[in-house]
N, CA, C and O atoms as a CHARMM CRD file, in Angstrom:
* protein
*
  384
    1    1 MET  N      2.03500  -2.00000  12.32000 PROA 1      0.00000
    2    1 MET  CA     1.11100  -1.06100  12.60400 PROA 1      0.00000
    3    1 MET  C      1.16900  -0.18900  11.76200 PROA 1      0.00000
    4    1 MET  O      2.25900   0.21900  11.35800 PROA 1      0.00000
    5    2 ILE  N     -0.21300   0.37800  11.22800 PROA 2      0.00000
    6    2 ILE  CA    -0.28800   1.42400  10.28400 PROA 2      0.00000
    7    2 ILE  C     -0.95200   2.49000  10.30500 PROA 2      0.00000
    8    2 ILE  O     -2.02500   2.65200  10.88600 PROA 2      0.00000
    9    3 ASN  N     -0.31900   3.32600   9.63700 PROA 3      0.00000
   10    3 ASN  CA    -0.93000   5.12500  10.63800 PROA 3      0.00000
   11    3 ASN  C     -1.01800   5.17200   9.00700 PROA 3      0.00000
   12    3 ASN  O     -0.34800   4.74100   8.06900 PROA 3      0.00000
   13    4 SER  N     -2.44800   6.08400   9.22000 PROA 4      0.00000
   14    4 SER  CA    -2.83500   7.14700   8.08100 PROA 4      0.00000
   15    4 SER  C     -3.11800   8.72700   8.08500 PROA 4      0.00000
   16    4 SER  O     -3.71500   9.19300   9.05600 PROA 4      0.00000
   17    5 LYS  N     -2.76000   9.47400   7.15800 PROA 5      0.00000
   18    5 LYS  CA    -3.16000  11.17800   7.38800 PROA 5      0.00000
   19    5 LYS  C     -3.41900  11.83500   5.79900 PROA 5      0.00000
   20    5 LYS  O     -2.66300  12.12100   4.87000 PROA 5      0.00000
   21    6 LEU  N     -4.72800  11.90100   5.98900 PROA 6      0.00000
   22    6 LEU  CA    -5.25100  12.90500   4.68300 PROA 6      0.00000
   23    6 LEU  C     -4.23000  14.29300   4.82500 PROA 6      0.00000
   24    6 LEU  O     -4.02400  15.10100   5.73100 PROA 6      0.00000
   25    7 LYS  N     -3.62500  14.08700   3.19800 PROA 7      0.00000
   26    7 LYS  CA    -2.97500  15.70200   2.96300 PROA 7      0.00000
   27    7 LYS  C     -3.45900  16.13400   1.63900 PROA 7      0.00000
   28    7 LYS  O     -3.09800  15.76300   0.52300 PROA 7      0.00000
   29    8 GLY  N     -4.63300  17.26800   2.10600 PROA 8      0.00000
   30    8 GLY  CA    -5.32900  17.49500   0.88000 PROA 8      0.00000
   31    8 GLY  C     -6.15100  16.34100   0.16000 PROA 8      0.00000
   32    8 GLY  O     -6.89300  15.58500   0.78600 PROA 8      0.00000
   33    9 ASP  N     -5.92900  16.26600  -1.37500 PROA 9      0.00000
   34    9 ASP  CA    -6.95800  14.77000  -1.48600 PROA 9      0.00000
   35    9 ASP  C     -6.24500  13.64900  -1.73200 PROA 9      0.00000
   36    9 ASP  O     -6.57600  12.70200  -2.44500 PROA 9      0.00000
   37   10 THR  N     -4.81800  13.86300  -0.83600 PROA 10     0.00000
   38   10 THR  CA    -4.22100  12.21700  -0.89600 PROA 10     0.00000
   39   10 THR  C     -3.91000  11.65900   0.33900 PROA 10     0.00000
   40   10 THR  O     -3.24000  12.22500   1.20200 PROA 10     0.00000
   41   11 LEU  N     -4.50500  10.30000   0.44200 PROA 11     0.00000
   42   11 LEU  CA    -4.32600   9.57000   1.33700 PROA 11     0.00000
   43   11 LEU  C     -2.96600   9.16600   1.78400 PROA 11     0.00000
   44   11 LEU  O     -2.77300   8.09900   1.20100 PROA 11     0.00000
   45   12 TRP  N     -1.97400   9.42800   2.46600 PROA 12     0.00000
   46   12 TRP  CA    -0.78200   8.52800   3.01600 PROA 12     0.00000
   47   12 TRP  C     -0.98700   7.44900   3.79900 PROA 12     0.00000
   48   12 TRP  O     -1.51000   7.71800   4.88000 PROA 12     0.00000
   49   13 VAL  N     -0.76400   6.41000   3.61500 PROA 13     0.00000
   50   13 VAL  CA    -0.73300   5.03300   4.36200 PROA 13     0.00000
   51   13 VAL  C      0.67800   5.15700   5.02700 PROA 13     0.00000
   52   13 VAL  O      1.65200   5.64300   4.45300 PROA 13     0.00000
   53   14 TYR  N      0.67900   4.76000   6.05000 PROA 14     0.00000
   54   14 TYR  CA     2.26000   4.49700   6.87000 PROA 14     0.00000
   55   14 TYR  C      2.35100   3.27800   7.05000 PROA 14     0.00000
   56   14 TYR  O      1.62500   2.89900   7.97000 PROA 14     0.00000
   57   15 VAL  N      3.18400   2.14800   6.35600 PROA 15     0.00000
   58   15 VAL  CA     3.29600   1.07600   6.94300 PROA 15     0.00000
   59   15 VAL  C      4.38200   0.73600   8.11700 PROA 15     0.00000
   60   15 VAL  O      5.43000   1.37900   8.17000 PROA 15     0.00000
   61   16 GLY  N      4.17400  -0.00100   8.78500 PROA 16     0.00000
   62   16 GLY  CA     5.37000  -0.38400   9.82400 PROA 16     0.00000
   63   16 GLY  C      6.18600  -1.34500   9.52800 PROA 16     0.00000
   64   16 GLY  O      6.23200  -1.71000   8.35300 PROA 16     0.00000
   65   17 ASP  N      6.89400  -1.88200  10.36500 PROA 17     0.00000
   66   17 ASP  CA     7.86500  -2.81500  10.22000 PROA 17     0.00000
   67   17 ASP  C      7.64000  -4.06900   9.44200 PROA 17     0.00000
   68   17 ASP  O      8.49400  -4.64900   8.77100 PROA 17     0.00000
   69   18 LYS  N      6.58700  -4.36600   9.58200 PROA 18     0.00000
   70   18 LYS  CA     6.36900  -5.91700   8.93000 PROA 18     0.00000
   71   18 LYS  C      4.69500  -5.76700   8.35000 PROA 18     0.00000
   72   18 LYS  O      3.71200  -5.65700   9.08300 PROA 18     0.00000
   73   19 PHE  N      4.68900  -5.79300   7.06100 PROA 19     0.00000
   74   19 PHE  CA     3.14500  -5.44500   6.57000 PROA 19     0.00000
   75   19 PHE  C      3.04700  -7.11200   6.02500 PROA 19     0.00000
   76   19 PHE  O      3.61000  -7.55000   5.02200 PROA 19     0.00000
   77   20 THR  N      2.24700  -7.82700   6.89600 PROA 20     0.00000
   78   20 THR  CA     1.42800  -9.13300   6.81800 PROA 20     0.00000
   79   20 THR  C      0.01400  -9.09800   6.98100 PROA 20     0.00000
   80   20 THR  O     -0.59500  -8.03100   7.05000 PROA 20     0.00000
   81   21 ILE  N     -0.55300 -10.23600   7.04800 PROA 21     0.00000
   82   21 ILE  CA    -1.78000 -10.39100   7.15900 PROA 21     0.00000
   83   21 ILE  C     -2.51500  -9.92300   8.44600 PROA 21     0.00000
   84   21 ILE  O     -3.73100  -9.73700   8.47700 PROA 21     0.00000
   85   22 ASP  N     -1.51100  -9.71100   9.72600 PROA 22     0.00000
   86   22 ASP  CA    -1.80700  -9.22800  11.14100 PROA 22     0.00000
   87   22 ASP  C     -2.43700  -7.72600  10.97100 PROA 22     0.00000
   88   22 ASP  O     -3.32300  -7.26900  11.69300 PROA 22     0.00000
   89   23 SER  N     -1.73900  -6.97000   9.75600 PROA 23     0.00000
   90   23 SER  CA    -2.13900  -5.68500   9.28800 PROA 23     0.00000
   91   23 SER  C     -3.72800  -5.44000   8.95800 PROA 23     0.00000
   92   23 SER  O     -4.33400  -4.43100   9.31600 PROA 23     0.00000
   93   24 PHE  N     -4.31500  -6.54300   8.20600 PROA 24     0.00000
   94   24 PHE  CA    -5.16500  -6.48700   7.32400 PROA 24     0.00000
   95   24 PHE  C     -6.37100  -5.36700   8.08000 PROA 24     0.00000
   96   24 PHE  O     -6.67700  -4.38400   7.40700 PROA 24     0.00000
   97   25 ALA  N     -6.85400  -5.49500   9.09300 PROA 25     0.00000
   98   25 ALA  CA    -8.04500  -4.62200   9.71900 PROA 25     0.00000
   99   25 ALA  C     -7.28200  -3.22300   9.45000 PROA 25     0.00000
  100   25 ALA  O     -7.73300  -2.40600   8.64800 PROA 25     0.00000
  101   26 GLU  N     -5.97700  -2.98600  10.25000 PROA 26     0.00000
  102   26 GLU  CA    -6.26700  -1.92500  10.21600 PROA 26     0.00000
  103   26 GLU  C     -5.68900  -0.49800   8.94900 PROA 26     0.00000
  104   26 GLU  O     -5.73100   0.73100   8.90500 PROA 26     0.00000
  105   27 PHE  N     -5.07400  -1.89400   7.89800 PROA 27     0.00000
  106   27 PHE  CA    -4.87200  -0.94100   6.66200 PROA 27     0.00000
  107   27 PHE  C     -6.09500  -1.12500   5.96200 PROA 27     0.00000
  108   27 PHE  O     -6.37300  -0.20700   5.19100 PROA 27     0.00000
  109   28 GLN  N     -6.79400  -1.94600   6.01700 PROA 28     0.00000
  110   28 GLN  CA    -8.37800  -1.66600   5.27600 PROA 28     0.00000
  111   28 GLN  C     -9.16700  -0.53100   5.66500 PROA 28     0.00000
  112   28 GLN  O     -9.73400   0.12200   4.78900 PROA 28     0.00000
  113   29 ALA  N     -9.30400  -0.12300   7.25800 PROA 29     0.00000
  114   29 ALA  CA    -9.72600   0.67300   7.79400 PROA 29     0.00000
  115   29 ALA  C     -9.35800   2.16400   7.04700 PROA 29     0.00000
  116   29 ALA  O    -10.01500   3.12800   6.65500 PROA 29     0.00000
  117   30 ALA  N     -8.07600   1.82300   7.07900 PROA 30     0.00000
  118   30 ALA  CA    -6.90300   2.98300   6.42100 PROA 30     0.00000
  119   30 ALA  C     -7.71400   3.82700   5.25900 PROA 30     0.00000
  120   30 ALA  O     -7.73400   5.05500   5.34000 PROA 30     0.00000
  121   31 TYR  N     -8.42300   3.10800   4.10900 PROA 31     0.00000
  122   31 TYR  CA    -8.56400   3.52000   3.12200 PROA 31     0.00000
  123   31 TYR  C    -10.19900   3.56400   2.80200 PROA 31     0.00000
  124   31 TYR  O    -10.74800   4.19800   1.90000 PROA 31     0.00000
  125   32 CYS  N    -10.90600   2.58200   3.95000 PROA 32     0.00000
  126   32 CYS  CA   -12.45300   2.79400   3.67500 PROA 32     0.00000
  127   32 CYS  C    -13.16400   3.67500   4.53200 PROA 32     0.00000
  128   32 CYS  O    -14.36600   3.92900   4.45200 PROA 32     0.00000
  129   33 GLU  N    -12.05700   4.28900   5.65600 PROA 33     0.00000
  130   33 GLU  CA   -12.36700   5.40100   6.44200 PROA 33     0.00000
  131   33 GLU  C    -12.29900   6.81400   5.88600 PROA 33     0.00000
  132   33 GLU  O    -12.80700   7.79700   6.42500 PROA 33     0.00000
  133   34 ASN  N    -11.65400   6.80700   4.81400 PROA 34     0.00000
  134   34 ASN  CA   -11.00500   8.17900   4.32300 PROA 34     0.00000
  135   34 ASN  C    -11.60000   8.32900   3.01400 PROA 34     0.00000
  136   34 ASN  O    -11.62900   7.31000   2.32400 PROA 34     0.00000
  137   35 GLU  N    -12.04200   9.31100   2.57200 PROA 35     0.00000
  138   35 GLU  CA   -12.34300  10.09000   1.21400 PROA 35     0.00000
  139   35 GLU  C    -11.19900  10.20500   1.01900 PROA 35     0.00000
  140   35 GLU  O    -10.35000  10.47500   1.86900 PROA 35     0.00000
  141   36 PHE  N    -10.98000   9.95400  -0.48400 PROA 36     0.00000
  142   36 PHE  CA    -9.27800  10.54000  -1.02400 PROA 36     0.00000
  143   36 PHE  C     -9.64700  10.17600  -2.54400 PROA 36     0.00000
  144   36 PHE  O    -10.49000   9.43100  -3.04300 PROA 36     0.00000
  145   37 LYS  N     -8.46200  11.18700  -3.16800 PROA 37     0.00000
  146   37 LYS  CA    -8.62600  11.60900  -4.55900 PROA 37     0.00000
  147   37 LYS  C     -7.68300  10.35300  -5.12300 PROA 37     0.00000
  148   37 LYS  O     -8.06200   9.43900  -5.85700 PROA 37     0.00000
  149   38 ASP  N     -5.93700  10.63000  -4.40500 PROA 38     0.00000
  150   38 ASP  CA    -5.11700   9.65100  -4.74100 PROA 38     0.00000
  151   38 ASP  C     -4.67200   9.03400  -3.09900 PROA 38     0.00000
  152   38 ASP  O     -5.04400   9.63300  -2.09000 PROA 38     0.00000
  153   39 ILE  N     -3.89800   7.86500  -3.04400 PROA 39     0.00000
  154   39 ILE  CA    -3.37800   7.32400  -2.11500 PROA 39     0.00000
  155   39 ILE  C     -2.01400   6.83400  -2.70900 PROA 39     0.00000
  156   39 ILE  O     -1.68900   6.52300  -3.85500 PROA 39     0.00000
  157   40 VAL  N     -1.35700   6.87400  -1.56500 PROA 40     0.00000
  158   40 VAL  CA     0.35100   6.51200  -1.47400 PROA 40     0.00000
  159   40 VAL  C      0.44400   5.47800  -0.18900 PROA 40     0.00000
  160   40 VAL  O      0.06400   5.83900   0.92500 PROA 40     0.00000
  161   41 ILE  N      0.96100   4.21400  -0.42700 PROA 41     0.00000
  162   41 ILE  CA     1.16400   3.41400   0.59700 PROA 41     0.00000
  163   41 ILE  C      3.02500   3.88900   0.61000 PROA 41     0.00000
  164   41 ILE  O      3.80500   3.98800  -0.33700 PROA 41     0.00000
  165   42 ASP  N      3.19100   4.05000   1.74000 PROA 42     0.00000
  166   42 ASP  CA     4.57500   4.51000   2.37400 PROA 42     0.00000
  167   42 ASP  C      5.20800   2.98600   3.00500 PROA 42     0.00000
  168   42 ASP  O      4.70400   2.27400   3.87300 PROA 42     0.00000
  169   43 PHE  N      6.35600   2.80300   2.31100 PROA 43     0.00000
  170   43 PHE  CA     7.17500   1.50500   3.24200 PROA 43     0.00000
  171   43 PHE  C      8.31200   2.13500   3.50300 PROA 43     0.00000
  172   43 PHE  O      9.09200   1.18200   3.51300 PROA 43     0.00000
  173   44 SER  N      8.94100   3.06900   3.72000 PROA 44     0.00000
  174   44 SER  CA     9.95600   3.46100   4.03800 PROA 44     0.00000
  175   44 SER  C     10.27600   2.94800   5.39600 PROA 44     0.00000
  176   44 SER  O     11.44900   3.26300   5.59500 PROA 44     0.00000
  177   45 GLN  N      9.89200   2.42500   6.24300 PROA 45     0.00000
  178   45 GLN  CA     9.97300   1.90200   7.68300 PROA 45     0.00000
  179   45 GLN  C     10.02000   0.33000   7.59100 PROA 45     0.00000
  180   45 GLN  O     10.50200  -0.47400   8.38900 PROA 45     0.00000
  181   46 THR  N      9.38600   0.12600   6.40000 PROA 46     0.00000
  182   46 THR  CA     9.09000  -1.47400   6.16500 PROA 46     0.00000
  183   46 THR  C      9.85400  -2.41800   6.10700 PROA 46     0.00000
  184   46 THR  O     10.12300  -2.50600   4.91000 PROA 46     0.00000
  185   47 SER  N     10.49700  -3.35800   6.75500 PROA 47     0.00000
  186   47 SER  CA    11.34000  -4.52700   6.18500 PROA 47     0.00000
  187   47 SER  C     10.81200  -5.91800   5.64900 PROA 47     0.00000
  188   47 SER  O     11.46700  -6.62000   4.87800 PROA 47     0.00000
  189   48 GLN  N     10.01500  -6.12600   5.95800 PROA 48     0.00000
  190   48 GLN  CA     9.17800  -7.57900   5.66000 PROA 48     0.00000
  191   48 GLN  C      7.57900  -7.46800   5.27700 PROA 48     0.00000
  192   48 GLN  O      6.63200  -7.17300   6.00500 PROA 48     0.00000
  193   49 ILE  N      7.61300  -7.81900   3.84000 PROA 49     0.00000
  194   49 ILE  CA     5.98800  -8.18800   3.39400 PROA 49     0.00000
  195   49 ILE  C      5.97000  -9.71500   2.95500 PROA 49     0.00000
  196   49 ILE  O      6.93900 -10.26700   2.43300 PROA 49     0.00000
  197   50 ASP  N      4.90000 -10.26200   3.19400 PROA 50     0.00000
  198   50 ASP  CA     4.78800 -11.47100   3.20300 PROA 50     0.00000
  199   50 ASP  C      3.33000 -11.48000   1.84000 PROA 50     0.00000
  200   50 ASP  O      2.76200 -10.47400   1.41600 PROA 50     0.00000
  201   51 SER  N      3.04200 -12.97800   1.41400 PROA 51     0.00000
  202   51 SER  CA     1.65500 -13.15600   1.00200 PROA 51     0.00000
  203   51 SER  C      0.98000 -12.20800   1.65300 PROA 51     0.00000
  204   51 SER  O      1.13600 -11.19300   0.97500 PROA 51     0.00000
  205   52 GLY  N      0.25200 -11.93200   2.67600 PROA 52     0.00000
  206   52 GLY  CA    -1.07500 -11.65800   2.90700 PROA 52     0.00000
  207   52 GLY  C     -0.54700  -9.97400   2.66400 PROA 52     0.00000
  208   52 GLY  O     -1.34200  -9.03400   2.63100 PROA 52     0.00000
  209   53 GLY  N      0.27800  -9.89600   2.57900 PROA 53     0.00000
  210   53 GLY  CA     0.18500  -8.09200   2.61500 PROA 53     0.00000
  211   53 GLY  C      0.62200  -7.52700   1.01800 PROA 53     0.00000
  212   53 GLY  O      0.75200  -6.34400   0.70600 PROA 53     0.00000
  213   54 LEU  N      0.78800  -8.61300   0.19800 PROA 54     0.00000
  214   54 LEU  CA     0.78400  -8.41300  -1.48500 PROA 54     0.00000
  215   54 LEU  C     -0.56200  -8.60800  -1.29600 PROA 54     0.00000
  216   54 LEU  O     -1.08200  -7.49900  -1.17300 PROA 54     0.00000
  217   55 GLY  N     -1.57200  -9.70200  -1.19400 PROA 55     0.00000
  218   55 GLY  CA    -2.60700  -9.64400  -1.37200 PROA 55     0.00000
  219   55 GLY  C     -3.78700  -8.55500  -0.68300 PROA 55     0.00000
  220   55 GLY  O     -4.89400  -8.51900  -1.22000 PROA 55     0.00000
  221   56 MET  N     -3.47600  -7.57600   0.65600 PROA 56     0.00000
  222   56 MET  CA    -4.08100  -6.74800   0.72200 PROA 56     0.00000
  223   56 MET  C     -3.97000  -5.55100  -0.26800 PROA 56     0.00000
  224   56 MET  O     -4.75300  -4.61600  -0.43600 PROA 56     0.00000
  225   57 LEU  N     -2.66400  -5.85900  -0.93900 PROA 57     0.00000
  226   57 LEU  CA    -2.17600  -4.46900  -1.72400 PROA 57     0.00000
  227   57 LEU  C     -3.57200  -4.84200  -3.30400 PROA 57     0.00000
  228   57 LEU  O     -4.36100  -3.98100  -3.69200 PROA 57     0.00000
  229   58 LEU  N     -3.51300  -5.83100  -3.71100 PROA 58     0.00000
  230   58 LEU  CA    -4.57700  -6.17700  -4.53000 PROA 58     0.00000
  231   58 LEU  C     -6.20000  -5.98000  -4.25000 PROA 58     0.00000
  232   58 LEU  O     -7.13900  -5.81300  -5.02900 PROA 58     0.00000
  233   59 GLN  N     -6.13900  -6.05800  -3.00000 PROA 59     0.00000
  234   59 GLN  CA    -7.56000  -6.01600  -2.46100 PROA 59     0.00000
  235   59 GLN  C     -7.99000  -4.63500  -2.75000 PROA 59     0.00000
  236   59 GLN  O     -9.04300  -4.33600  -3.31300 PROA 59     0.00000
  237   60 LEU  N     -7.10300  -3.82900  -2.32500 PROA 60     0.00000
  238   60 LEU  CA    -7.43100  -2.27700  -2.39900 PROA 60     0.00000
  239   60 LEU  C     -6.86800  -2.05200  -4.13400 PROA 60     0.00000
  240   60 LEU  O     -6.57000  -0.87900  -4.35800 PROA 60     0.00000
  241   61 ARG  N     -6.77000  -2.58800  -4.81300 PROA 61     0.00000
  242   61 ARG  CA    -7.09700  -2.27300  -6.06700 PROA 61     0.00000
  243   61 ARG  C     -8.19000  -2.61400  -6.88000 PROA 61     0.00000
  244   61 ARG  O     -8.70400  -2.08300  -7.86500 PROA 61     0.00000
  245   62 THR  N     -8.42400  -3.64100  -6.22300 PROA 62     0.00000
  246   62 THR  CA    -9.71400  -4.33800  -6.25700 PROA 62     0.00000
  247   62 THR  C    -11.07900  -3.36200  -5.73000 PROA 62     0.00000
  248   62 THR  O    -12.13300  -3.16500  -6.33500 PROA 62     0.00000
  249   63 HSD  N    -10.70500  -2.91600  -4.57600 PROA 63     0.00000
  250   63 HSD  CA   -11.57700  -2.23200  -3.96900 PROA 63     0.00000
  251   63 HSD  C    -11.61900  -0.24900  -5.01800 PROA 63     0.00000
  252   63 HSD  O    -12.61500   0.47200  -5.06200 PROA 63     0.00000
  253   64 LEU  N    -10.52400   0.00800  -5.53300 PROA 64     0.00000
  254   64 LEU  CA   -10.62900   1.24200  -6.28400 PROA 64     0.00000
  255   64 LEU  C    -11.40100   1.12800  -7.39500 PROA 64     0.00000
  256   64 LEU  O    -12.08100   2.04900  -7.84800 PROA 64     0.00000
  257   65 GLY  N    -11.32200   0.00400  -7.86700 PROA 65     0.00000
  258   65 GLY  CA   -12.03500  -0.77900  -9.53400 PROA 65     0.00000
  259   65 GLY  C    -10.77200   0.17600 -10.75900 PROA 65     0.00000
  260   65 GLY  O     -9.58400   0.17400 -11.08100 PROA 65     0.00000
  261   66 GLU  N    -11.73600   0.70000 -10.97800 PROA 66     0.00000
  262   66 GLU  CA   -11.25300   1.46800 -12.68300 PROA 66     0.00000
  263   66 GLU  C    -10.44700   2.60000 -11.80900 PROA 66     0.00000
  264   66 GLU  O     -9.86500   3.42000 -12.52000 PROA 66     0.00000
  265   67 GLU  N    -10.33500   2.75400 -10.66900 PROA 67     0.00000
  266   67 GLU  CA    -9.35100   4.41600 -10.35700 PROA 67     0.00000
  267   67 GLU  C     -8.16100   3.77200  -9.40400 PROA 67     0.00000
  268   67 GLU  O     -7.64600   4.08400  -8.33000 PROA 67     0.00000
  269   68 ALA  N     -8.00500   2.75500 -10.32500 PROA 68     0.00000
  270   68 ALA  CA    -7.01400   1.72900  -9.34100 PROA 68     0.00000
  271   68 ALA  C     -5.48000   2.35600  -9.83100 PROA 68     0.00000
  272   68 ALA  O     -4.52100   1.60300  -9.66300 PROA 68     0.00000
  273   69 ASN  N     -5.28000   3.43600 -10.30900 PROA 69     0.00000
  274   69 ASN  CA    -4.43500   4.07200 -10.92700 PROA 69     0.00000
  275   69 ASN  C     -3.79100   5.26200 -10.27200 PROA 69     0.00000
  276   69 ASN  O     -2.79400   5.89500 -10.62000 PROA 69     0.00000
  277   70 ARG  N     -4.66300   5.43200  -9.15500 PROA 70     0.00000
  278   70 ARG  CA    -4.16800   6.64100  -8.39000 PROA 70     0.00000
  279   70 ARG  C     -3.70300   5.78300  -7.13900 PROA 70     0.00000
  280   70 ARG  O     -3.91700   6.31600  -6.05100 PROA 70     0.00000
  281   71 ILE  N     -3.09100   4.51800  -7.12700 PROA 71     0.00000
  282   71 ILE  CA    -2.25200   4.09000  -5.93600 PROA 71     0.00000
  283   71 ILE  C     -0.78100   3.91400  -6.22600 PROA 71     0.00000
  284   71 ILE  O     -0.22900   3.00400  -6.84600 PROA 71     0.00000
  285   72 THR  N     -0.19200   5.13400  -5.56000 PROA 72     0.00000
  286   72 THR  CA     1.44100   4.84900  -5.61900 PROA 72     0.00000
  287   72 THR  C      2.09800   3.85200  -4.62200 PROA 72     0.00000
  288   72 THR  O      1.41100   3.56300  -3.64300 PROA 72     0.00000
  289   73 LEU  N      2.90300   3.48200  -4.69200 PROA 73     0.00000
  290   73 LEU  CA     3.72600   2.85100  -3.52100 PROA 73     0.00000
  291   73 LEU  C      5.16900   3.16200  -3.63700 PROA 73     0.00000
  292   73 LEU  O      5.88800   2.80900  -4.57200 PROA 73     0.00000
  293   74 SER  N      5.52100   3.84000  -2.62600 PROA 74     0.00000
  294   74 SER  CA     6.46400   4.96800  -2.25900 PROA 74     0.00000
  295   74 SER  C      7.32500   4.35100  -0.70000 PROA 74     0.00000
  296   74 SER  O      6.80500   3.63200   0.15400 PROA 74     0.00000
  297   75 GLY  N      9.02800   5.00200  -0.69500 PROA 75     0.00000
  298   75 GLY  CA     9.89400   4.00700   0.36500 PROA 75     0.00000
  299   75 GLY  C     10.30700   2.91500  -0.12200 PROA 75     0.00000
  300   75 GLY  O     10.56000   2.10400   0.76800 PROA 75     0.00000
  301   76 LEU  N     10.46700   2.57800  -1.04500 PROA 76     0.00000
  302   76 LEU  CA    10.60200   0.85100  -1.45400 PROA 76     0.00000
  303   76 LEU  C     12.16600   0.56100  -1.10000 PROA 76     0.00000
  304   76 LEU  O     13.11900   0.97700  -1.75700 PROA 76     0.00000
  305   77 SER  N     12.22400  -0.15300  -0.05200 PROA 77     0.00000
  306   77 SER  CA    13.68800  -0.29100   0.53400 PROA 77     0.00000
  307   77 SER  C     13.87200  -1.48800  -0.80900 PROA 77     0.00000
  308   77 SER  O     12.96300  -2.21600  -1.20700 PROA 77     0.00000
  309   78 ASP  N     15.63200  -1.44400  -1.48800 PROA 78     0.00000
  310   78 ASP  CA    16.10900  -2.75100  -2.42700 PROA 78     0.00000
  311   78 ASP  C     14.91000  -4.15700  -1.93600 PROA 78     0.00000
  312   78 ASP  O     14.16600  -4.77000  -2.70200 PROA 78     0.00000
  313   79 HSD  N     15.04900  -4.33000  -0.60100 PROA 79     0.00000
  314   79 HSD  CA    14.43600  -5.69400  -0.77500 PROA 79     0.00000
  315   79 HSD  C     12.92600  -5.71000  -0.91200 PROA 79     0.00000
  316   79 HSD  O     12.41600  -6.75800  -1.31000 PROA 79     0.00000
  317   80 ILE  N     12.25400  -4.81000  -0.66700 PROA 80     0.00000
  318   80 ILE  CA    10.70400  -4.78400  -0.58200 PROA 80     0.00000
  319   80 ILE  C     10.88800  -4.76400  -2.06400 PROA 80     0.00000
  320   80 ILE  O     10.59200  -5.83100  -2.60100 PROA 80     0.00000
  321   81 LEU  N     11.32100  -3.77100  -2.89300 PROA 81     0.00000
  322   81 LEU  CA    11.28400  -3.39000  -4.58700 PROA 81     0.00000
  323   81 LEU  C     11.55300  -4.60400  -5.41700 PROA 81     0.00000
  324   81 LEU  O     11.04700  -4.88800  -6.50300 PROA 81     0.00000
  325   82 LYS  N     12.59200  -5.38800  -4.60100 PROA 82     0.00000
  326   82 LYS  CA    12.81200  -6.77800  -5.29800 PROA 82     0.00000
  327   82 LYS  C     11.38100  -7.94200  -5.11000 PROA 82     0.00000
  328   82 LYS  O     11.04000  -8.81800  -5.90400 PROA 82     0.00000
  329   83 VAL  N     10.85100  -7.63300  -4.00600 PROA 83     0.00000
  330   83 VAL  CA     9.58400  -8.51000  -3.59100 PROA 83     0.00000
  331   83 VAL  C      8.72100  -8.08700  -5.09900 PROA 83     0.00000
  332   83 VAL  O      8.69500  -8.73100  -6.14700 PROA 83     0.00000
  333   84 PHE  N      8.14100  -6.95300  -4.81800 PROA 84     0.00000
  334   84 PHE  CA     7.47600  -6.57800  -6.46000 PROA 84     0.00000
  335   84 PHE  C      8.00500  -6.76800  -7.77800 PROA 84     0.00000
  336   84 PHE  O      7.25000  -6.95700  -8.73200 PROA 84     0.00000
  337   85 GLU  N      9.06400  -6.73600  -7.87900 PROA 85     0.00000
  338   85 GLU  CA     9.41900  -7.01400  -8.81400 PROA 85     0.00000
  339   85 GLU  C      9.17300  -8.34000  -9.25100 PROA 85     0.00000
  340   85 GLU  O      8.66900  -8.49700 -10.36300 PROA 85     0.00000
  341   86 VAL  N      9.50200  -9.49200  -8.41400 PROA 86     0.00000
  342   86 VAL  CA     9.35800 -10.50600  -8.72500 PROA 86     0.00000
  343   86 VAL  C      7.66500 -11.27800  -9.15100 PROA 86     0.00000
  344   86 VAL  O      7.40400 -12.23400  -9.88200 PROA 86     0.00000
  345   87 VAL  N      6.67600 -10.28700  -8.25600 PROA 87     0.00000
  346   87 VAL  CA     5.63000 -10.49900  -8.71900 PROA 87     0.00000
  347   87 VAL  C      4.94900  -9.73500  -9.33000 PROA 87     0.00000
  348   87 VAL  O      3.73400  -9.60700  -9.17600 PROA 87     0.00000
  349   88 ASN  N      5.61100  -9.15100 -10.07300 PROA 88     0.00000
  350   88 ASN  CA     5.42300  -8.28300 -11.06400 PROA 88     0.00000
  351   88 ASN  C      4.25300  -6.81200 -10.94000 PROA 88     0.00000
  352   88 ASN  O      3.62500  -6.23000 -11.82400 PROA 88     0.00000
  353   89 PHE  N      4.32000  -6.60800  -9.63400 PROA 89     0.00000
  354   89 PHE  CA     3.50900  -5.38500  -8.99400 PROA 89     0.00000
  355   89 PHE  C      3.76300  -4.27600  -9.94400 PROA 89     0.00000
  356   89 PHE  O      2.70100  -3.66600 -10.06500 PROA 89     0.00000
  357   90 GLU  N      4.83400  -3.65600 -10.78400 PROA 90     0.00000
  358   90 GLU  CA     5.44800  -2.77300 -11.44300 PROA 90     0.00000
  359   90 GLU  C      4.27300  -2.44000 -12.38000 PROA 90     0.00000
  360   90 GLU  O      4.03100  -1.33200 -12.86000 PROA 90     0.00000
  361   91 LYS  N      3.62700  -3.51000 -12.55100 PROA 91     0.00000
  362   91 LYS  CA     3.27500  -3.60400 -13.89900 PROA 91     0.00000
  363   91 LYS  C      1.39000  -3.14100 -13.51000 PROA 91     0.00000
  364   91 LYS  O      0.48400  -3.07700 -14.34100 PROA 91     0.00000
  365   92 LEU  N      1.29800  -2.90900 -12.13300 PROA 92     0.00000
  366   92 LEU  CA    -0.16200  -2.92100 -11.20500 PROA 92     0.00000
  367   92 LEU  C     -0.16100  -1.49500 -10.46100 PROA 92     0.00000
  368   92 LEU  O     -1.13600  -0.87200 -10.04200 PROA 92     0.00000
  369   93 PHE  N      0.99400  -1.20400 -10.41900 PROA 93     0.00000
  370   93 PHE  CA     0.84900  -0.05700  -9.31000 PROA 93     0.00000
  371   93 PHE  C      2.04100   1.29200  -9.70100 PROA 93     0.00000
  372   93 PHE  O      3.11200   0.92700 -10.18700 PROA 93     0.00000
  373   94 LYS  N      1.87900   2.37900  -9.53900 PROA 94     0.00000
  374   94 LYS  CA     2.82900   3.38900  -9.94300 PROA 94     0.00000
  375   94 LYS  C      3.87300   3.21300  -8.32900 PROA 94     0.00000
  376   94 LYS  O      3.60800   2.95700  -7.15500 PROA 94     0.00000
  377   95 MET  N      5.05200   3.50100  -9.07200 PROA 95     0.00000
  378   95 MET  CA     6.15200   3.39400  -7.58900 PROA 95     0.00000
  379   95 MET  C      7.08900   4.55200  -7.90300 PROA 95     0.00000
  380   95 MET  O      7.47300   4.99400  -8.98500 PROA 95     0.00000
  381   96 ALA  N      7.42400   5.02600  -6.28500 PROA 96     0.00000
  382   96 ALA  CA     8.04100   6.32800  -6.58100 PROA 96     0.00000
  383   96 ALA  C      9.12300   5.95900  -5.64800 PROA 96     0.00000
  384   96 ALA  O     10.05500   6.73700  -5.44400 PROA 96     0.00000
């Protein structure tokens, strides 16, 4: 399940337990239906991510184009952080 909340100019997107391709419609709606300056994807409740989830993050980068540096991934568990490190996402996203 994906929830989002606009806090000032920052869109916070809260990812549920699993971030898989099943979350695609909710995830895309969160950033397409809101205007924001920065976006934070909060993974503090997430225990599982698959290649579909990784692909959705890459699609978000493509959607933002030159402004992709406005994306921050936060609340990363050791497991999720290791997945991101294996695919070199630390080079593509800010991590907090």
